C-alpha positions as CSV (number, residue, x, y, z in Angstrom):
1,X,24.6,-39.6,41.4
2,X,25.8,-35.9,41.5
3,X,28.5,-34.8,39.1
4,X,31.3,-33.0,40.8
5,X,33.1,-30.4,38.7
6,X,36.5,-29.2,39.5
7,X,37.6,-25.9,38.1
8,X,41.4,-25.4,37.7
9,X,42.6,-21.8,37.1
10,X,46.1,-21.6,35.8
11,X,47.9,-18.4,36.4
12,X,50.8,-17.4,34.4
13,X,54.1,-17.5,36.2
14,X,55.1,-14.0,37.4
15,X,58.3,-12.7,36.1
16,X,60.7,-10.5,37.9
17,X,62.8,-8.3,35.7
18,X,65.8,-6.8,37.4
19,X,67.6,-4.1,35.5
20,X,70.7,-2.6,37.0
21,X,73.9,-0.9,36.2
22,X,73.6,1.6,33.5
23,X,76.1,4.3,33.2
24,X,78.1,5.5,36.2
25,X,78.2,9.0,34.7
26,X,74.7,9.7,36.1
27,X,75.9,9.0,39.6
28,X,79.0,11.0,39.2
29,X,77.1,14.0,37.8
30,X,74.6,13.8,40.7
31,X,77.5,13.9,43.2
32,X,79.1,16.8,41.4
33,X,75.7,18.7,41.3
34,X,75.2,18.1,45.0
35,X,78.7,19.4,45.9
36,X,78.1,22.5,43.7
37,X,74.8,23.1,45.4
38,X,76.3,22.9,48.9
39,X,79.1,25.3,47.9
40,X,76.6,27.8,46.5
41,X,74.5,27.6,49.7
42,X,77.6,28.1,51.9
43,X,78.6,31.0,49.7
44,X,75.2,32.6,50.0
45,X,75.0,32.1,53.7
46,X,78.4,33.7,54.2
47,X,77.5,36.9,52.4
48,X,77.2,36.0,48.8
49,X,77.5,39.0,46.6
50,X,77.7,41.5,49.4
51,X,80.7,43.8,49.6
52,X,81.1,43.8,53.3
53,X,80.3,47.5,53.5
54,X,82.8,48.6,50.9
55,X,81.6,51.1,48.2
56,X,81.3,50.1,44.6
57,X,81.8,52.7,41.9
58,X,80.1,52.1,38.5
59,X,80.8,54.4,35.6
60,X,77.6,54.6,33.5
61,X,77.7,56.2,30.0
62,X,75.5,59.2,29.2
63,X,72.4,58.0,27.3
64,X,70.1,60.3,25.3
65,X,66.7,59.1,24.2
66,X,65.0,60.8,21.3
67,X,61.9,60.2,19.4
C-alpha cells in the first residue's frame, strides 16, 4: 500500500502598512516653491535683468596694483 504524503506550506500573512498625513508644511512649501519658480520664469521670459535699451552708468574706483 503506497503512502501518500501531503506537504502543507504555510505562508505568513502579508501586512499592508499605510502611513499618511505627516506635516502639511511640506505641501505648503512645495506650493510656494512652485509659485516662485513660475514667477521667476515669467520674469526671465519678459526681459529679466535687461534694461530695455537704457544705458547704465557705473562709477568704478581707481585701483592700483603693486608688487
